[in-house]
PDBQT receptor file of N, H, CA, C and O in Angstrom, charges set to zero:
ATOM      1  N   CYS A   1       0.841  -1.188   0.000  1.00  0.00    +0.000 N 
ATOM      2  CA  CYS A   1       0.000   0.000   0.000  1.00  0.00    +0.000 C 
ATOM      3  C   CYS A   1       0.878   1.240   0.000  1.00  0.00    +0.000 C 
ATOM      4  O   CYS A   1       2.002   1.211   0.500  1.00  0.00    +0.000 OA
ATOM      5  N   VAL A   2       0.370   2.318  -0.555  1.00  0.00    +0.000 N 
ATOM      6  H   VAL A   2      -0.544   2.342  -0.960  1.00  0.00    +0.000 HD
ATOM      7  CA  VAL A   2       1.093   3.580  -0.540  1.00  0.00    +0.000 C 
ATOM      8  C   VAL A   2       1.365   3.968   0.908  1.00  0.00    +0.000 C 
ATOM      9  O   VAL A   2       2.470   4.395   1.241  1.00  0.00    +0.000 OA
ATOM     10  N   GLU A   3       0.368   3.823   1.764  1.00  0.00    +0.000 N 
ATOM     11  H   GLU A   3      -0.530   3.476   1.493  1.00  0.00    +0.000 HD
ATOM     12  CA  GLU A   3       0.533   4.031   3.199  1.00  0.00    +0.000 C 
ATOM     13  C   GLU A   3      -0.324   2.996   3.902  1.00  0.00    +0.000 C 
ATOM     14  O   GLU A   3      -1.501   2.830   3.582  1.00  0.00    +0.000 OA
ATOM     15  N   THR A   4       0.261   2.311   4.849  1.00  0.00    +0.000 N 
ATOM     16  H   THR A   4       1.217   2.446   5.109  1.00  0.00    +0.000 HD
ATOM     17  CA  THR A   4      -0.490   1.288   5.573  1.00  0.00    +0.000 C 
ATOM     18  C   THR A   4      -1.408   1.946   6.603  1.00  0.00    +0.000 C 
ATOM     19  O   THR A   4      -1.175   3.082   7.017  1.00  0.00    +0.000 OA
ATOM     20  N   PRO A   5      -2.449   1.224   7.012  1.00  0.00    +0.000 N 
ATOM     21  CA  PRO A   5      -3.305   1.763   8.076  1.00  0.00    +0.000 C 
ATOM     22  C   PRO A   5      -2.498   2.087   9.344  1.00  0.00    +0.000 C 
ATOM     23  O   PRO A   5      -2.787   3.063  10.036  1.00  0.00    +0.000 OA
ATOM     24  N   GLU A   6      -1.503   1.275   9.636  1.00  0.00    +0.000 N 
ATOM     25  H   GLU A   6      -1.268   0.482   9.075  1.00  0.00    +0.000 HD
ATOM     26  CA  GLU A   6      -0.670   1.513  10.823  1.00  0.00    +0.000 C 
ATOM     27  C   GLU A   6       0.102   2.830  10.701  1.00  0.00    +0.000 C 
ATOM     28  O   GLU A   6       0.237   3.570  11.676  1.00  0.00    +0.000 OA
ATOM     29  N   GLU A   7       0.604   3.113   9.506  1.00  0.00    +0.000 N 
ATOM     30  H   GLU A   7       0.495   2.512   8.714  1.00  0.00    +0.000 HD
ATOM     31  CA  GLU A   7       1.315   4.378   9.283  1.00  0.00    +0.000 C 
ATOM     32  C   GLU A   7       0.372   5.567   9.432  1.00  0.00    +0.000 C 
ATOM     33  O   GLU A   7       0.740   6.593  10.003  1.00  0.00    +0.000 OA
ATOM     34  N   SER A   8      -0.827   5.423   8.922  1.00  0.00    +0.000 N 
ATOM     35  H   SER A   8      -1.126   4.589   8.459  1.00  0.00    +0.000 HD
ATOM     36  CA  SER A   8      -1.814   6.495   9.046  1.00  0.00    +0.000 C 
ATOM     37  C   SER A   8      -2.148   6.757  10.511  1.00  0.00    +0.000 C 
ATOM     38  O   SER A   8      -2.194   7.907  10.947  1.00  0.00    +0.000 OA
ATOM     39  N   LEU A   9      -2.382   5.687  11.265  1.00  0.00    +0.000 N 
ATOM     40  H   LEU A   9      -2.345   4.752  10.910  1.00  0.00    +0.000 HD
ATOM     41  CA  LEU A   9      -2.720   5.839  12.677  1.00  0.00    +0.000 C 
ATOM     42  C   LEU A   9      -1.558   6.437  13.470  1.00  0.00    +0.000 C 
ATOM     43  O   LEU A   9      -1.779   7.207  14.405  1.00  0.00    +0.000 OA
ATOM     44  N   ALA A  10      -0.342   6.094  13.112  1.00  0.00    +0.000 N 
ATOM     45  H   ALA A  10      -0.162   5.469  12.352  1.00  0.00    +0.000 HD
ATOM     46  CA  ALA A  10       0.826   6.634  13.799  1.00  0.00    +0.000 C 
ATOM     47  C   ALA A  10       0.941   8.143  13.606  1.00  0.00    +0.000 C 
ATOM     48  O   ALA A  10       1.540   8.829  14.434  1.00  0.00    +0.000 OA
ATOM     49  N   ALA A  11       0.376   8.660  12.528  1.00  0.00    +0.000 N 
ATOM     50  H   ALA A  11      -0.112   8.103  11.855  1.00  0.00    +0.000 HD
ATOM     51  CA  ALA A  11       0.457  10.093  12.235  1.00  0.00    +0.000 C 
ATOM     52  C   ALA A  11      -0.672  10.889  12.886  1.00  0.00    +0.000 C 
ATOM     53  O   ALA A  11      -0.650  12.119  12.842  1.00  0.00    +0.000 OA
ATOM     54  N   LEU A  12      -1.653  10.227  13.487  1.00  0.00    +0.000 N 
ATOM     55  H   LEU A  12      -1.671   9.227  13.523  1.00  0.00    +0.000 HD
ATOM     56  CA  LEU A  12      -2.787  10.933  14.077  1.00  0.00    +0.000 C 
ATOM     57  C   LEU A  12      -2.388  12.008  15.086  1.00  0.00    +0.000 C 
ATOM     58  O   LEU A  12      -3.029  13.059  15.110  1.00  0.00    +0.000 OA
ATOM     59  N   PRO A  13      -1.371  11.808  15.916  1.00  0.00    +0.000 N 
ATOM     60  CA  PRO A  13      -0.996  12.862  16.863  1.00  0.00    +0.000 C 
ATOM     61  C   PRO A  13      -0.561  14.168  16.178  1.00  0.00    +0.000 C 
ATOM     62  O   PRO A  13      -0.523  15.217  16.820  1.00  0.00    +0.000 OA
ATOM     63  N   LEU A  14      -0.242  14.108  14.908  1.00  0.00    +0.000 N 
ATOM     64  H   LEU A  14      -0.274  13.255  14.386  1.00  0.00    +0.000 HD
ATOM     65  CA  LEU A  14       0.167  15.310  14.174  1.00  0.00    +0.000 C 
ATOM     66  C   LEU A  14      -1.030  16.124  13.690  1.00  0.00    +0.000 C 
ATOM     67  O   LEU A  14      -0.869  17.258  13.240  1.00  0.00    +0.000 OA
ATOM     68  N   LEU A  15      -2.214  15.555  13.778  1.00  0.00    +0.000 N 
ATOM     69  H   LEU A  15      -2.345  14.634  14.143  1.00  0.00    +0.000 HD
ATOM     70  CA  LEU A  15      -3.436  16.210  13.292  1.00  0.00    +0.000 C 
ATOM     71  C   LEU A  15      -4.176  16.877  14.448  1.00  0.00    +0.000 C 
ATOM     72  O   LEU A  15      -3.933  16.545  15.608  1.00  0.00    +0.000 OA
ATOM     73  N   PRO A  16      -5.075  17.813  14.148  1.00  0.00    +0.000 N 
ATOM     74  CA  PRO A  16      -5.869  18.442  15.214  1.00  0.00    +0.000 C 
ATOM     75  C   PRO A  16      -6.632  17.395  16.027  1.00  0.00    +0.000 C 
ATOM     76  O   PRO A  16      -7.013  16.345  15.509  1.00  0.00    +0.000 OA
ATOM     77  N   ALA A  17      -6.845  17.696  17.300  1.00  0.00    +0.000 N 
ATOM     78  H   ALA A  17      -6.536  18.548  17.721  1.00  0.00    +0.000 HD
ATOM     79  CA  ALA A  17      -7.495  16.749  18.211  1.00  0.00    +0.000 C 
ATOM     80  C   ALA A  17      -8.899  16.366  17.760  1.00  0.00    +0.000 C 
ATOM     81  O   ALA A  17      -9.363  15.267  18.066  1.00  0.00    +0.000 OA
ATOM     82  N   ASP A  18      -9.584  17.250  17.038  1.00  0.00    +0.000 N 
ATOM     83  H   ASP A  18      -9.207  18.142  16.789  1.00  0.00    +0.000 HD
ATOM     84  CA  ASP A  18     -10.953  16.957  16.609  1.00  0.00    +0.000 C 
ATOM     85  C   ASP A  18     -11.031  16.329  15.214  1.00  0.00    +0.000 C 
ATOM     86  O   ASP A  18     -12.095  16.306  14.596  1.00  0.00    +0.000 OA
ATOM     87  N   THR A  19      -9.908  15.826  14.733  1.00  0.00    +0.000 N 
ATOM     88  H   THR A  19      -9.044  15.845  15.235  1.00  0.00    +0.000 HD
ATOM     89  CA  THR A  19      -9.876  15.178  13.420  1.00  0.00    +0.000 C 
ATOM     90  C   THR A  19     -10.750  13.928  13.425  1.00  0.00    +0.000 C 
ATOM     91  O   THR A  19     -10.701  13.129  14.360  1.00  0.00    +0.000 OA
ATOM     92  N   THR A  20     -11.539  13.768  12.384  1.00  0.00    +0.000 N 
ATOM     93  H   THR A  20     -11.579  14.417  11.624  1.00  0.00    +0.000 HD
ATOM     94  CA  THR A  20     -12.341  12.569  12.193  1.00  0.00    +0.000 C 
ATOM     95  C   THR A  20     -11.691  11.726  11.110  1.00  0.00    +0.000 C 
ATOM     96  O   THR A  20     -11.383  12.219  10.025  1.00  0.00    +0.000 OA
ATOM     97  N   VAL A  21     -11.487  10.461  11.411  1.00  0.00    +0.000 N 
ATOM     98  H   VAL A  21     -11.737  10.061  12.292  1.00  0.00    +0.000 HD
ATOM     99  CA  VAL A  21     -10.883   9.538  10.456  1.00  0.00    +0.000 C 
ATOM    100  C   VAL A  21     -11.970   8.624   9.915  1.00  0.00    +0.000 C 
ATOM    101  O   VAL A  21     -12.740   8.040  10.678  1.00  0.00    +0.000 OA
ATOM    102  N   VAL A  22     -12.028   8.507   8.602  1.00  0.00    +0.000 N 
ATOM    103  H   VAL A  22     -11.403   8.982   7.982  1.00  0.00    +0.000 HD
ATOM    104  CA  VAL A  22     -12.991   7.629   7.951  1.00  0.00    +0.000 C 
ATOM    105  C   VAL A  22     -12.213   6.607   7.133  1.00  0.00    +0.000 C 
ATOM    106  O   VAL A  22     -11.361   6.971   6.322  1.00  0.00    +0.000 OA
ATOM    107  N   THR A  23     -12.503   5.345   7.345  1.00  0.00    +0.000 N 
ATOM    108  H   THR A  23     -13.195   5.049   8.004  1.00  0.00    +0.000 HD
ATOM    109  CA  THR A  23     -11.860   4.274   6.588  1.00  0.00    +0.000 C 
ATOM    110  C   THR A  23     -12.825   3.764   5.536  1.00  0.00    +0.000 C 
ATOM    111  O   THR A  23     -13.969   3.427   5.839  1.00  0.00    +0.000 OA
ATOM    112  N   ILE A  24     -12.361   3.711   4.307  1.00  0.00    +0.000 N 
ATOM    113  H   ILE A  24     -11.431   3.985   4.061  1.00  0.00    +0.000 HD
ATOM    114  CA  ILE A  24     -13.168   3.152   3.230  1.00  0.00    +0.000 C 
ATOM    115  C   ILE A  24     -12.600   1.773   2.938  1.00  0.00    +0.000 C 
ATOM    116  O   ILE A  24     -11.593   1.629   2.245  1.00  0.00    +0.000 OA
ATOM    117  N   GLU A  25     -13.265   0.770   3.479  1.00  0.00    +0.000 N 
ATOM    118  H   GLU A  25     -14.083   0.887   4.042  1.00  0.00    +0.000 HD
ATOM    119  CA  GLU A  25     -12.804  -0.608   3.332  1.00  0.00    +0.000 C 
ATOM    120  C   GLU A  25     -12.795  -1.009   1.862  1.00  0.00    +0.000 C 
ATOM    121  O   GLU A  25     -13.792  -0.860   1.155  1.00  0.00    +0.000 OA
ATOM    122  N   GLY A  26     -11.670  -1.510   1.424  1.00  0.00    +0.000 N 
ATOM    123  H   GLY A  26     -10.860  -1.631   1.998  1.00  0.00    +0.000 HD
ATOM    124  CA  GLY A  26     -11.548  -1.997   0.059  1.00  0.00    +0.000 C 
ATOM    125  C   GLY A  26     -11.109  -0.953  -0.945  1.00  0.00    +0.000 C 
ATOM    126  O   GLY A  26     -10.855  -1.277  -2.105  1.00  0.00    +0.000 OA
ATOM    127  N   GLY A  27     -11.016   0.302  -0.512  1.00  0.00    +0.000 N 
ATOM    128  H   GLY A  27     -11.223   0.565   0.430  1.00  0.00    +0.000 HD
ATOM    129  CA  GLY A  27     -10.590   1.358  -1.411  1.00  0.00    +0.000 C 
ATOM    130  C   GLY A  27      -9.075   1.424  -1.497  1.00  0.00    +0.000 C 
ATOM    131  O   GLY A  27      -8.375   0.743  -0.747  1.00  0.00    +0.000 OA
ATOM    132  N   ASN A  28      -8.575   2.231  -2.396  1.00  0.00    +0.000 N 
ATOM    133  H   ASN A  28      -9.144   2.784  -3.005  1.00  0.00    +0.000 HD
ATOM    134  CA  ASN A  28      -7.134   2.438  -2.486  1.00  0.00    +0.000 C 
ATOM    135  C   ASN A  28      -6.831   3.880  -2.876  1.00  0.00    +0.000 C 
ATOM    136  O   ASN A  28      -7.732   4.669  -3.162  1.00  0.00    +0.000 OA
ATOM    137  N   HIS A  29      -5.563   4.197  -2.879  1.00  0.00    +0.000 N 
ATOM    138  H   HIS A  29      -4.831   3.556  -2.647  1.00  0.00    +0.000 HD
ATOM    139  CA  HIS A  29      -5.098   5.562  -3.134  1.00  0.00    +0.000 C 
ATOM    140  C   HIS A  29      -5.462   6.032  -4.548  1.00  0.00    +0.000 C 
ATOM    141  O   HIS A  29      -5.954   7.147  -4.727  1.00  0.00    +0.000 OA
ATOM    142  N   ALA A  30      -5.224   5.194  -5.531  1.00  0.00    +0.000 N 
ATOM    143  H   ALA A  30      -4.825   4.289  -5.386  1.00  0.00    +0.000 HD
ATOM    144  CA  ALA A  30      -5.444   5.592  -6.923  1.00  0.00    +0.000 C 
ATOM    145  C   ALA A  30      -6.910   5.909  -7.204  1.00  0.00    +0.000 C 
ATOM    146  O   ALA A  30      -7.207   6.861  -7.925  1.00  0.00    +0.000 OA
ATOM    147  N   GLN A  31      -7.818   5.133  -6.650  1.00  0.00    +0.000 N 
ATOM    148  H   GLN A  31      -7.577   4.360  -6.064  1.00  0.00    +0.000 HD
ATOM    149  CA  GLN A  31      -9.241   5.388  -6.883  1.00  0.00    +0.000 C 
ATOM    150  C   GLN A  31      -9.710   6.639  -6.156  1.00  0.00    +0.000 C 
ATOM    151  O   GLN A  31     -10.680   7.265  -6.583  1.00  0.00    +0.000 OA
ATOM    152  N   TYR A  32      -9.056   7.013  -5.082  1.00  0.00    +0.000 N 
ATOM    153  H   TYR A  32      -8.268   6.505  -4.735  1.00  0.00    +0.000 HD
ATOM    154  CA  TYR A  32      -9.442   8.230  -4.366  1.00  0.00    +0.000 C 
ATOM    155  C   TYR A  32      -9.203   9.454  -5.243  1.00  0.00    +0.000 C 
ATOM    156  O   TYR A  32     -10.051  10.343  -5.318  1.00  0.00    +0.000 OA
ATOM    157  N   GLY A  33      -8.052   9.500  -5.902  1.00  0.00    +0.000 N 
ATOM    158  H   GLY A  33      -7.363   8.777  -5.841  1.00  0.00    +0.000 HD
ATOM    159  CA  GLY A  33      -7.732  10.640  -6.734  1.00  0.00    +0.000 C 
ATOM    160  C   GLY A  33      -8.091  10.458  -8.197  1.00  0.00    +0.000 C 
ATOM    161  O   GLY A  33      -8.091  11.420  -8.965  1.00  0.00    +0.000 OA
ATOM    162  N   ASP A  34      -8.401   9.214  -8.592  1.00  0.00    +0.000 N 
ATOM    163  H   ASP A  34      -8.401   8.432  -7.968  1.00  0.00    +0.000 HD
ATOM    164  CA  ASP A  34      -8.779   8.914  -9.970  1.00  0.00    +0.000 C 
ATOM    165  C   ASP A  34      -7.696   9.316 -10.964  1.00  0.00    +0.000 C 
ATOM    166  O   ASP A  34      -7.977   9.926 -11.996  1.00  0.00    +0.000 OA
ATOM    167  N   TYR A  35      -6.452   8.967 -10.638  1.00  0.00    +0.000 N 
ATOM    168  H   TYR A  35      -6.224   8.472  -9.799  1.00  0.00    +0.000 HD
ATOM    169  CA  TYR A  35      -5.354   9.300 -11.536  1.00  0.00    +0.000 C 
ATOM    170  C   TYR A  35      -4.521   8.098 -11.922  1.00  0.00    +0.000 C 
ATOM    171  O   TYR A  35      -3.341   8.233 -12.246  1.00  0.00    +0.000 OA
ATOM    172  N   GLY A  36      -5.119   6.935 -11.891  1.00  0.00    +0.000 N 
ATOM    173  H   GLY A  36      -6.078   6.825 -11.628  1.00  0.00    +0.000 HD
ATOM    174  CA  GLY A  36      -4.451   5.735 -12.372  1.00  0.00    +0.000 C 
ATOM    175  C   GLY A  36      -3.623   5.036 -11.304  1.00  0.00    +0.000 C 
ATOM    176  O   GLY A  36      -3.511   5.494 -10.168  1.00  0.00    +0.000 OA
ATOM    177  N   ASP A  37      -3.051   3.919 -11.707  1.00  0.00    +0.000 N 
ATOM    178  H   ASP A  37      -3.141   3.546 -12.630  1.00  0.00    +0.000 HD
ATOM    179  CA  ASP A  37      -2.274   3.092 -10.790  1.00  0.00    +0.000 C 
ATOM    180  C   ASP A  37      -1.113   3.864 -10.182  1.00  0.00    +0.000 C 
ATOM    181  O   ASP A  37      -0.485   4.697 -10.837  1.00  0.00    +0.000 OA
ATOM    182  N   GLN A  38      -0.841   3.570  -8.914  1.00  0.00    +0.000 N 
ATOM    183  H   GLN A  38      -1.350   2.894  -8.382  1.00  0.00    +0.000 HD
ATOM    184  CA  GLN A  38       0.262   4.171  -8.184  1.00  0.00    +0.000 C 
ATOM    185  C   GLN A  38       1.235   3.075  -7.773  1.00  0.00    +0.000 C 
ATOM    186  O   GLN A  38       0.820   2.005  -7.328  1.00  0.00    +0.000 OA
ATOM    187  N   VAL A  39       2.504   3.337  -7.920  1.00  0.00    +0.000 N 
ATOM    188  H   VAL A  39       2.841   4.206  -8.282  1.00  0.00    +0.000 HD
ATOM    189  CA  VAL A  39       3.521   2.369  -7.510  1.00  0.00    +0.000 C 
ATOM    190  C   VAL A  39       3.350   2.092  -6.022  1.00  0.00    +0.000 C 
ATOM    191  O   VAL A  39       3.302   3.020  -5.215  1.00  0.00    +0.000 OA
ATOM    192  N   GLY A  40       3.262   0.838  -5.667  1.00  0.00    +0.000 N 
ATOM    193  H   GLY A  40       3.301   0.084  -6.323  1.00  0.00    +0.000 HD
ATOM    194  CA  GLY A  40       3.142   0.438  -4.272  1.00  0.00    +0.000 C 
ATOM    195  C   GLY A  40       1.732   0.498  -3.709  1.00  0.00    +0.000 C 
ATOM    196  O   GLY A  40       1.532   0.222  -2.527  1.00  0.00    +0.000 OA
ATOM    197  N   ASP A  41       0.749   0.853  -4.530  1.00  0.00    +0.000 N 
ATOM    198  H   ASP A  41       0.911   1.078  -5.491  1.00  0.00    +0.000 HD
ATOM    199  CA  ASP A  41      -0.629   0.944  -4.052  1.00  0.00    +0.000 C 
ATOM    200  C   ASP A  41      -1.209  -0.453  -3.884  1.00  0.00    +0.000 C 
ATOM    201  O   ASP A  41      -0.844  -1.375  -4.612  1.00  0.00    +0.000 OA
ATOM    202  N   CYS A  42      -2.108  -0.603  -2.927  1.00  0.00    +0.000 N 
ATOM    203  H   CYS A  42      -2.405   0.146  -2.335  1.00  0.00    +0.000 HD
ATOM    204  CA  CYS A  42      -2.823  -1.867  -2.762  1.00  0.00    +0.000 C 
ATOM    205  C   CYS A  42      -3.870  -1.997  -3.854  1.00  0.00    +0.000 C 
ATOM    206  O   CYS A  42      -4.349  -0.998  -4.392  1.00  0.00    +0.000 OA
ATOM    207  N   GLU A  43      -4.216  -3.216  -4.174  1.00  0.00    +0.000 N 
ATOM    208  H   GLU A  43      -3.827  -4.028  -3.738  1.00  0.00    +0.000 HD
ATOM    209  CA  GLU A  43      -5.282  -3.432  -5.150  1.00  0.00    +0.000 C 
ATOM    210  C   GLU A  43      -6.617  -3.206  -4.465  1.00  0.00    +0.000 C 
ATOM    211  O   GLU A  43      -6.862  -3.747  -3.386  1.00  0.00    +0.000 OA
ATOM    212  N   ALA A  44      -7.471  -2.421  -5.074  1.00  0.00    +0.000 N 
ATOM    213  H   ALA A  44      -7.271  -1.982  -5.950  1.00  0.00    +0.000 HD
ATOM    214  CA  ALA A  44      -8.793  -2.152  -4.508  1.00  0.00    +0.000 C 
ATOM    215  C   ALA A  44      -9.666  -3.399  -4.607  1.00  0.00    +0.000 C 
ATOM    216  O   ALA A  44      -9.573  -4.166  -5.565  1.00  0.00    +0.000 OA
ATOM    217  N   THR A  45     -10.511  -3.583  -3.606  1.00  0.00    +0.000 N 
ATOM    218  H   THR A  45     -10.587  -2.960  -2.828  1.00  0.00    +0.000 HD
ATOM    219  CA  THR A  45     -11.453  -4.697  -3.633  1.00  0.00    +0.000 C 
ATOM    220  C   THR A  45     -12.883  -4.201  -3.807  1.00  0.00    +0.000 C 
ATOM    221  O   THR A  45     -13.828  -4.989  -3.778  1.00  0.00    +0.000 OA
ATOM    222  N   ILE A  46     -13.038  -2.879  -3.987  1.00  0.00    +0.000 N 
ATOM    223  H   ILE A  46     -12.270  -2.239  -4.010  1.00  0.00    +0.000 HD
ATOM    224  CA  ILE A  46     -14.333  -2.299  -4.339  1.00  0.00    +0.000 C 
ATOM    225  C   ILE A  46     -14.129  -1.510  -5.631  1.00  0.00    +0.000 C 
ATOM    226  O   ILE A  46     -13.002  -1.170  -5.991  1.00  0.00    +0.000 OA
ATOM    227  N   THR A  47     -15.212  -1.229  -6.311  1.00  0.00    +0.000 N 
ATOM    228  H   THR A  47     -16.128  -1.505  -6.019  1.00  0.00    +0.000 HD
ATOM    229  CA  THR A  47     -15.099  -0.485  -7.564  1.00  0.00    +0.000 C 
ATOM    230  C   THR A  47     -14.786   0.985  -7.294  1.00  0.00    +0.000 C 
ATOM    231  O   THR A  47     -15.019   1.503  -6.202  1.00  0.00    +0.000 OA
ATOM    232  N   SER A  48     -14.259   1.628  -8.308  1.00  0.00    +0.000 N 
ATOM    233  H   SER A  48     -14.070   1.208  -9.195  1.00  0.00    +0.000 HD
ATOM    234  CA  SER A  48     -13.993   3.056  -8.220  1.00  0.00    +0.000 C 
ATOM    235  C   SER A  48     -15.293   3.812  -7.935  1.00  0.00    +0.000 C 
ATOM    236  O   SER A  48     -15.302   4.753  -7.142  1.00  0.00    +0.000 OA
ATOM    237  N   SER A  49     -16.368   3.410  -8.568  1.00  0.00    +0.000 N 
ATOM    238  H   SER A  49     -16.361   2.645  -9.213  1.00  0.00    +0.000 HD
ATOM    239  CA  SER A  49     -17.665   4.045  -8.373  1.00  0.00    +0.000 C 
ATOM    240  C   SER A  49     -18.128   3.906  -6.924  1.00  0.00    +0.000 C 
ATOM    241  O   SER A  49     -18.636   4.865  -6.343  1.00  0.00    +0.000 OA
ATOM    242  N   SER A  50     -17.960   2.729  -6.341  1.00  0.00    +0.000 N 
ATOM    243  H   SER A  50     -17.548   1.950  -6.813  1.00  0.00    +0.000 HD
ATOM    244  CA  SER A  50     -18.345   2.516  -4.943  1.00  0.00    +0.000 C 
ATOM    245  C   SER A  50     -17.510   3.386  -4.015  1.00  0.00    +0.000 C 
ATOM    246  O   SER A  50     -18.032   3.985  -3.074  1.00  0.00    +0.000 OA
ATOM    247  N   GLN A  51     -16.213   3.453  -4.286  1.00  0.00    +0.000 N 
ATOM    248  H   GLN A  51     -15.789   2.967  -5.051  1.00  0.00    +0.000 HD
ATOM    249  CA  GLN A  51     -15.338   4.257  -3.442  1.00  0.00    +0.000 C 
ATOM    250  C   GLN A  51     -15.724   5.730  -3.530  1.00  0.00    +0.000 C 
ATOM    251  O   GLN A  51     -15.803   6.412  -2.509  1.00  0.00    +0.000 OA
ATOM    252  N   LYS A  52     -15.962   6.219  -4.732  1.00  0.00    +0.000 N 
ATOM    253  H   LYS A  52     -15.898   5.665  -5.562  1.00  0.00    +0.000 HD
ATOM    254  CA  LYS A  52     -16.348   7.623  -4.898  1.00  0.00    +0.000 C 
ATOM    255  C   LYS A  52     -17.689   7.906  -4.219  1.00  0.00    +0.000 C 
ATOM    256  O   LYS A  52     -17.887   8.983  -3.657  1.00  0.00    +0.000 OA
ATOM    257  N   GLY A  53     -18.611   6.938  -4.271  1.00  0.00    +0.000 N 
ATOM    258  H   GLY A  53     -18.450   6.063  -4.727  1.00  0.00    +0.000 HD
ATOM    259  CA  GLY A  53     -19.892   7.106  -3.594  1.00  0.00    +0.000 C 
ATOM    260  C   GLY A  53     -19.710   7.265  -2.096  1.00  0.00    +0.000 C 
ATOM    261  O   GLY A  53     -20.357   8.109  -1.478  1.00  0.00    +0.000 OA
ATOM    262  N   GLU A  54     -18.839   6.465  -1.511  1.00  0.00    +0.000 N 
ATOM    263  H   GLU A  54     -18.313   5.779  -2.014  1.00  0.00    +0.000 HD
ATOM    264  CA  GLU A  54     -18.578   6.575  -0.074  1.00  0.00    +0.000 C 
ATOM    265  C   GLU A  54     -17.913   7.910   0.256  1.00  0.00    +0.000 C 
ATOM    266  O   GLU A  54     -18.235   8.534   1.266  1.00  0.00    +0.000 OA
ATOM    267  N   ILE A  55     -16.993   8.342  -0.593  1.00  0.00    +0.000 N 
ATOM    268  H   ILE A  55     -16.732   7.834  -1.414  1.00  0.00    +0.000 HD
ATOM    269  CA  ILE A  55     -16.326   9.635  -0.373  1.00  0.00    +0.000 C 
ATOM    270  C   ILE A  55     -17.356  10.761  -0.430  1.00  0.00    +0.000 C 
ATOM    271  O   ILE A  55     -17.344  11.651   0.420  1.00  0.00    +0.000 OA
ATOM    272  N   LYS A  56     -18.247  10.731  -1.423  1.00  0.00    +0.000 N 
ATOM    273  H   LYS A  56     -18.256  10.007  -2.114  1.00  0.00    +0.000 HD
ATOM    274  CA  LYS A  56     -19.274  11.769  -1.543  1.00  0.00    +0.000 C 
ATOM    275  C   LYS A  56     -20.172  11.803  -0.312  1.00  0.00    +0.000 C 
ATOM    276  O   LYS A  56     -20.503  12.873   0.198  1.00  0.00    +0.000 OA
ATOM    277  N   TYR A  57     -20.564  10.613   0.162  1.00  0.00    +0.000 N 
ATOM    278  H   TYR A  57     -20.295   9.744  -0.252  1.00  0.00    +0.000 HD
ATOM    279  CA  TYR A  57     -21.422  10.527   1.345  1.00  0.00    +0.000 C 
ATOM    280  C   TYR A  57     -20.715  11.141   2.551  1.00  0.00    +0.000 C 
ATOM    281  O   TYR A  57     -21.306  11.946   3.271  1.00  0.00    +0.000 OA
ATOM    282  N   GLU A  58     -19.470  10.771   2.774  1.00  0.00    +0.000 N 
ATOM    283  H   GLU A  58     -18.990  10.117   2.189  1.00  0.00    +0.000 HD
ATOM    284  CA  GLU A  58     -18.720  11.270   3.923  1.00  0.00    +0.000 C 
ATOM    285  C   GLU A  58     -18.490  12.779   3.832  1.00  0.00    +0.000 C 
ATOM    286  O   GLU A  58     -18.587  13.485   4.836  1.00  0.00    +0.000 OA
ATOM    287  N   LEU A  59     -18.189  13.266   2.646  1.00  0.00    +0.000 N 
ATOM    288  H   LEU A  59     -18.110  12.693   1.831  1.00  0.00    +0.000 HD
ATOM    289  CA  LEU A  59     -17.989  14.712   2.473  1.00  0.00    +0.000 C 
ATOM    290  C   LEU A  59     -19.288  15.481   2.696  1.00  0.00    +0.000 C 
ATOM    291  O   LEU A  59     -19.284  16.544   3.316  1.00  0.00    +0.000 OA
ATOM    292  N   ARG A  60     -20.400  14.944   2.193  1.00  0.00    +0.000 N 
ATOM    293  H   ARG A  60     -20.404  14.080   1.690  1.00  0.00    +0.000 HD
ATOM    294  CA  ARG A  60     -21.687  15.601   2.382  1.00  0.00    +0.000 C 
ATOM    295  C   ARG A  60     -22.033  15.627   3.874  1.00  0.00    +0.000 C 
ATOM    296  O   ARG A  60     -22.508  16.643   4.382  1.00  0.00    +0.000 OA
ATOM    297  N   ASP A  61     -21.799  14.517   4.575  1.00  0.00    +0.000 N 
ATOM    298  H   ASP A  61     -21.414  13.692   4.162  1.00  0.00    +0.000 HD
ATOM    299  CA  ASP A  61     -22.051  14.442   6.002  1.00  0.00    +0.000 C 
ATOM    300  C   ASP A  61     -21.208  15.466   6.753  1.00  0.00    +0.000 C 
ATOM    301  O   ASP A  61     -21.698  16.140   7.659  1.00  0.00    +0.000 OA
ATOM    302  N   PHE A  62     -19.934  15.579   6.372  1.00  0.00    +0.000 N 
ATOM    303  H   PHE A  62     -19.535  15.031   5.636  1.00  0.00    +0.000 HD
ATOM    304  CA  PHE A  62     -19.048  16.550   6.999  1.00  0.00    +0.000 C 
ATOM    305  C   PHE A  62     -19.540  17.972   6.745  1.00  0.00    +0.000 C 
ATOM    306  O   PHE A  62     -19.631  18.776   7.672  1.00  0.00    +0.000 OA
ATOM    307  N   MET A  63     -19.852  18.277   5.503  1.00  0.00    +0.000 N 
ATOM    308  H   MET A  63     -19.778  17.624   4.749  1.00  0.00    +0.000 HD
ATOM    309  CA  MET A  63     -20.297  19.627   5.158  1.00  0.00    +0.000 C 
ATOM    310  C   MET A  63     -21.604  19.979   5.878  1.00  0.00    +0.000 C 
ATOM    311  O   MET A  63     -21.785  21.117   6.312  1.00  0.00    +0.000 OA
ATOM    312  N   ASP A  64     -22.497  19.024   6.004  1.00  0.00    +0.000 N 
ATOM    313  H   ASP A  64     -22.350  18.100   5.651  1.00  0.00    +0.000 HD
ATOM    314  CA  ASP A  64     -23.750  19.264   6.716  1.00  0.00    +0.000 C 
ATOM    315  C   ASP A  64     -23.521  19.551   8.203  1.00  0.00    +0.000 C 
ATOM    316  O   ASP A  64     -24.343  20.201   8.849  1.00  0.00    +0.000 OA
ATOM    317  N   SER A  65     -22.404  19.064   8.736  1.00  0.00    +0.000 N 
ATOM    318  H   SER A  65     -21.736  18.536   8.211  1.00  0.00    +0.000 HD
ATOM    319  CA  SER A  65     -22.116  19.262  10.158  1.00  0.00    +0.000 C 
ATOM    320  C   SER A  65     -21.548  20.638  10.461  1.00  0.00    +0.000 C 
ATOM    321  O   SER A  65     -21.453  21.026  11.625  1.00  0.00    +0.000 OA
ATOM    322  N   LEU A  66     -21.172  21.374   9.436  1.00  0.00    +0.000 N 
ATOM    323  H   LEU A  66     -21.249  21.059   8.490  1.00  0.00    +0.000 HD
ATOM    324  CA  LEU A  66     -20.565  22.697   9.661  1.00  0.00    +0.000 C 
ATOM    325  C   LEU A  66     -21.593  23.762   9.982  1.00  0.00    +0.000 C 
ATOM    326  O   LEU A  66     -21.236  24.920  10.196  1.00  0.00    +0.000 OA
TER     327      LEU A  66
């Protein structure tokens, strides 16, 4: 993977205390940005469309909370 879940969690102390972390199971780095395969990226186990749908839902939920 481009970054393992363990690496991401280790970096949490560097983020603001009120940071919300959302995990998209089965997604990968390349599908998040939609810019093609990335060296060292994990293979996604969900479709790009499914991943984008989850991202849209989470972003809408976040924006509604503001």
